[in-house]
N, C-alpha and C positions, 0 to 999 in steps of 0.2 A: 794719261791721255786726256786732252781737253779739246773742246770744239773751238771753231774759229770765233764763236761769240763769247768765249771765256767761261762757258758753263762746263762743269764736269760732266763727262759722258758716262751714263750708267753709274756704276760704282767703281770707276777707275781711279786714277790719281786726281786730286784737286788741281786747280789752276796753280800757276807759279806763285801766286800770293796766298795760297792755301784756302781757296774758296770753292764752295759747292754752290754755284749760282751766286746769289747775293749773300749767302751765309758762310761762316767760317772766319778765316783771317787770323791775324795775330795782334791782339790788343793787350799788350803787356807793358809794364814799366821799361824804360830804356835799358835798365840794368839786366833785364831778362831777354832782350832781343838776341844778343850773342848766344845765350844759353839755348834758346829755342833753335837757332840756326845750327848750333853744334849738334843737338839731338837729331835734327833733320839730316844733316850731312852724315852723321854716324850711322843712322838707320838706313839711309839709301845705300851706303857702302856695305853694310852688314847684310841687307836683304838681297844684294846682288852677289854675295860671297857664298858659294856652295858649301864651304866649310862651316860657316855660321849657320846657315839654314839647315844643314845636315845635323849639326849639334842640337839645334832647336827641336827638330822633329824627333831625334833620338830621345831627348828628354821627355817630350810629350808622350812618346810610346812607353818608355821604360820607367818613367817616374810618375807622370800624370795619369797614365792608364788609357791612352788613346790607341785606336779609335773607340769612341763611345758608341754603344749600340743604338739602333732604332727599335723601339719596343711597340709591338702591335697590342692595342688595348681592346680586346674582344668584348669584355663586359661593359666598359664605358661606351664603346661604339654601339652596342645594342641599346643601351640606355638613351643615347642621343640621336640615333638614326644616321650617323655619319661614321666613316671609318677613321679612327683616331690613331695616329702614329706619334710617339714621343721620341725626340732626340734627347738622349739621356746624359746631359751634362752634369746631372746630379751624381753620377757615378765616377766622376774624376776624383783624383786625390785632392783633398780639401773640400770637396762636395759642391763645387760650382764651376762655371765656365771661366771664372777669374784666373785660374791657374794658367790658361793658355797665354794670356797677356803678360803676366808677371814673369814667367820663365823667359819670354822673349826680351822683356825690358831688363831683367836681371842680367842676362847674357850681354845685352847692350851696355849696361853699366860697367861690366868687366872690360868690355872692348874699348870703352872710353877711358879706361884707367882710373875709374873712381871706385871708392870702397864703401860708399854709404848710399842708401836709398831712403827717401821719405815718401809717404803716401797719405792719402785721405781715405776715409771709409765711412759708409753709412750703416748698412746692415752688418758690417764686419767681415763679409766674405772677401772683399778685396784686401782688407788689412791682413786677414789670416793668410791669404795666398801670397801676399808680398812678404810677410814674415817668413813663410815657408820657403820661398825662393831665396830669400836672403840667407837663411840658415844653410840651405843647400850649397850656395855659392860663396859662402864666407863673407857676406856683406853685413855691415851694421844697418839697423833699420829703426826708423821712427815713424809712427802712425798717428795722424791727427784724427780725432773722432769727437763728434758732438757729445756733450754731457748727457743730453736726453737719449741719444742713440746708445751710449754706453750703458745706461740703465736698462734699455730695452734688450740689449744684446750682451749681457754679462758673460755668457759662455764664450762668445767669440773674443771678448776682451781677455779673458783668462787664457784662451788658446794663443793669442798673439804674444802675451807675456811669457807663456811657457816656451814659445819658439824663440825667445830672446829679444823681442821687439820692445821698444819703449813706446807706450801708448799715452799720448798727451790729450787730456780732456780739453775740449774747446767750450768755453762758457759764454761766448759772445753771441749776439743775435738770437736765432731760434734754437741754437745749440744742437743743430742737425747737420746734414751732409753739406749744405751750401756753405756753412760757416767753417766746416772742416777743410773744404777746398780753399777758402780764403786764407786760413792759417797756414796751410801747407805751401801755398804760393808765396806768402810773406816770408816763410822760413827759407824757401829756395833762393830768394833774392840775396840773402846774407851768406848762403852756404854753397853757392853754385859752383865754386872751384873744385869742391871735393864731393859734391852730392848730386845724384840724379833724382829728379822728381818722377816717380812711377805713378802716373795718373791712371785711374782705374777704368775710365770709360771713354766713349768716342766724343769727347767734349774737350774744352780748353783751347789753348792757342795751337795753331799749326806748328808741328806736324802731328799732334796727338790724335785728333779725330781720325785721320787717315792711318796713322801707324797702328793704333789700337784695333781699328777695323781689320787691317791686314793680319795682325796677330790672332784675331778671332775668326777670320774667314775659314779656318780649318773646320769650324762647325758646319758651315754651309757646304763646303766642298765634300766633306764626308757624307753629310745628309743627302746631298743630291745623288751621289753614287749609290748609297744604300737604298734610297727610295726607288730609284730606277731599277735596281735589282728586285725589289719587292713588287713593283708595279708594272713589270713588263716593259721597261724602257721609257716610261713616262714620268712626269713630275706630279706631285700632289696638286689638287685643285687649289688648296689654300695653304699658305705657310704663315704661322702666327707665332709671335714672341712678345714678351713683356718689354716695356721701355721705361727706363728712368733717364739716365744719360743715353743708354741704348746700345751697349756693346754686344750683348748676346744677340739682339735683333739685327744689328748691322752685320755681324759675322754670319748669321743665318741667311739673311737676305742676299749677301754677296754670292752665295752659291746658286741662287734662283733668279736673280734680277734680270738675267738675259733671256729667261724663258717666259712662259705664259701664266705661271702660278700667281694667284692673288696674294699679295703681301700685306699683312696686317700687324701693326704694332699696337700694343695695348698699354696705355698709361693708367696711373691712379686717377680716379675721378677728382681728387683734391689737388692734383698736380698736373692737370692736362694742358701742357704747353701748346700742343697743336690745336686743341679745341678752344682754348681760352687765351692763348698767349699772343703777343705782338712782337715784331722784330725789335731787338735791343742788344746790348753788349753786357756780358757777364763772364767772369773767369777767363778772360782772354779771347773770347769768341763772340761773333755776332750770330744770334739764333733766335728762335721763338722763345719768349720768356713771359712768365706771369708778372704783370706790372699794374700798378694803379694808375690813376689819371695823370699823376705828376711824373710818371716814369720810374717810381721806386719799385724795387723788386718785392713782390708779395710772397708770403710764406706758403709753401706747399703743405698739404696735409694728406697723410696716408697711414693706414695700418701697417704698411711695410716701410721700414727704415731705408731700404734700398731704392725705393721709388719716391722718396720724400725729397724731391728736387724741383725747383721752380722753372726748369727749362728742359731742353732736349738737345741732343747732339746736332751740330749743323748739317750733317749729311741727311739726317732724318727730316729736318726742316725742309731741305731741298727735295727729297723724295716725296714729301707731302705736297709741296708746291707743284711738282711736275705731275702728280697723280699716279706715279708708279707704285707708291705704297699708300695705304690708308691707315689712319690712326683713330682708335676708339678709346674709350675709358671704361673702367670697372670700379664699382663702389665697394666699400669695406664689407658690407653684409653679403653680397653675392660672391665676393672673394672667399670668405669663410665657408660659404656653402660649397663652392667649387673644390676647396681643399678637402673637405670631408667627403665629397662625392668621389674624388679620385682615390682617396684612401680606402673607402669602402668597396669600390668596384675593382680596383687593380692592386691593392696592397702597396701603393706608392704614396708617401706623404710628401707633397711638394713644399718648397719654400713659399712664403707669401708672395714673392715677386712673380714667379710663373703661375701662381694661382690666379693672378689677374688675367693672364691669357686664357686660362681654363674657364674663368668666369665668362669672358666674352664668348668663347666657343659654346659653352652650355646655353647661354642666352640666344646666340645666333642660330644654333641648331634647332632650338625649340620654337623660335619665331619665324624660321624659314629663310632668314637672310643668308645662312649657309644651307644650300638645298640638301634635302635628304639624299643619301647615297654618295655625297661628296667625300673625297679623301683629304684629310687635314693633317699636316705635320705641325706639331707644336714643340717648341724648344723648352725642355724642362731644365731651366738654367741653374737650379739649385735645389738641394734637398731640404726637408723641413725640420731637421734637428734643431737648428738655431732658433726657430720660431715656436717650438713646441711649448715652452713654458708660457710665452705670451698668449698663445692661442688657448692654452688650458685655462689661463686666467680669465680670458674673455668668455669662454664657453662654460665656465664654472666647473671644469673638470669632467663634464659630461657632454660629449658631442651630440648635437641634435641632428637627426637624419634630414638631409635637404629635401 
């Protein structure tokens, strides 16, 4: 659905050219234009096919473990003076929200008659999820990962290889997520006839930002119904999620955008595209990007490999511009404090990515920008297993009480 001005309405479909306001589009080499069009046509047909959608939701239920619960955090709520609810994507198979997207794209790959998927990954969760779906569906799988991220996430590299994926180290540029996306897109150009690119977030050329959001909106749809059951038919006052490219946040926001809840996305302070970015083109999309005065892409910095990206998904840039969602940032030190706070009060160890959302919430509850007594839903996008060794190294093996 679009408005007569060509702007996407709410979080419906983008315009015919794949835009959310001024953002989005399809900026790819000529060789990939037919490939993107093929993906769009196949997804539109599949998403309108009850058999495909039914198979997708069956696998989410029976394989991925949906619906995930909403957990009431009594001790954390008492500590912060606000009522904290967690949407537990960390409890899915593979330990993060990424499984929702890759099951859908895996089924789409089969529907298109292709037998191979390629993917990029930063923190490794999308790579693990893609390798998992590929193993389930009998697809071959190659994952591109920055050399620096591979060193930070050795456990996930091992998991991908154990699942049968070929993990390719990317040694160019900053050797992180941005460069992994570059290599995956280059590979897709030469392998498009047999291969589907399973992009992991709400970024890239149309139709990926829209398609991935639709595959992730199960988070928000579930959470809205669960919260209304808990809250007597009303929505939370605040809905918050971390944002790198932004798929868990987009999926969460999709369930609440039509209501009155305050929507907050939290970026890494060293990669805050909304706070410090300007419009530009990267990885097939026009969005807000970290750039220098000559327009060159600047490197993002974050303790979290999953948020180490110099841009943001185009629909998030649009939501920021319209004011329907707000975007904040969290620094490494407060993220580590928030991770320890949740572990000690609730027995839940978050991944570093959602710990950014927790850091914002702890800060905002204490300074009053989230008023005392508010109800806050936070999407716990992933569990902390993958980050335990890195965090242990930073804290010296002895966590300090926040």
